[in-house]
N, C-alpha and C positions, 0 to 999 in steps of 0.2 A: 824565735817568736809567733806569741801564738796568737789565729788566727785575732782575740777579741785583743790583744797589746793590741798590734795594728794597726788595724781600724780604729782605738784612738787614735793613734796618729792621722792616722787618714783626715777625722772630723779636729782635729785639730789644724788640717787646714782654709783656707780660709774659700768659703766656699766658691767662688771656680774653678779657685787649683784641685778641689775635688772635681767637679763637672771631669774635666783637666784629664784629670787619672784615668777617671770613670769611660771615657772616649779612648783615651789612651789602650787600658787591661781590653775591650770592647775591641778596638779593633787589634788586639791580635788573639781576641778568638774565634771570630772571622777569619782571621786569613790561616787558621787550624781549622775546619770547619768538620773535618774525618777527627776529630779526636775533644768531640762533644756529640755523645749520646742522643739518640731519638726514641725519645720516646715514647710507649708502645700502641700511649692511648694516640697521641697523632697521629703515627703511620694508621689508627682502626682509620680514622674522620678520618685521613685522605684519601681513603680505599673509596671509607661511604661517601662521601664530596666527588666522587670523579668516581663512582656511581652509579648517581643518582641520571635517573633517564630525562629528566626538564633541570639537568643543575643553572639553577641562573648567575649571570654571571653583570659586576655592575660597573662600564669607565667606569676609570678615575678621577675624571672631569666632577661626570654624579657625585660622586661618592665625598673627594671639596664636597663637592658647591652644599651636598646637604650637610654638611663638616658644620661651613662655616654661619649656612640657615642658621643656625641648632645651634649659638651662643647668643 
């Protein structure tokens, strides 16, 4: 089956089932992170951030509050 044919079949599912299918697919990817290549630009950005003289860290609670206020 081609990717396009598979996508066509997936799109025939109700939205709830498509979401469930995506979650299950993501779980299989997350279970084997060593199989997922990390793009070089991700590595470079991480190195840049780690090398920052005065990195800015924001607590999760603050991030969540900001997001809630922006709605």
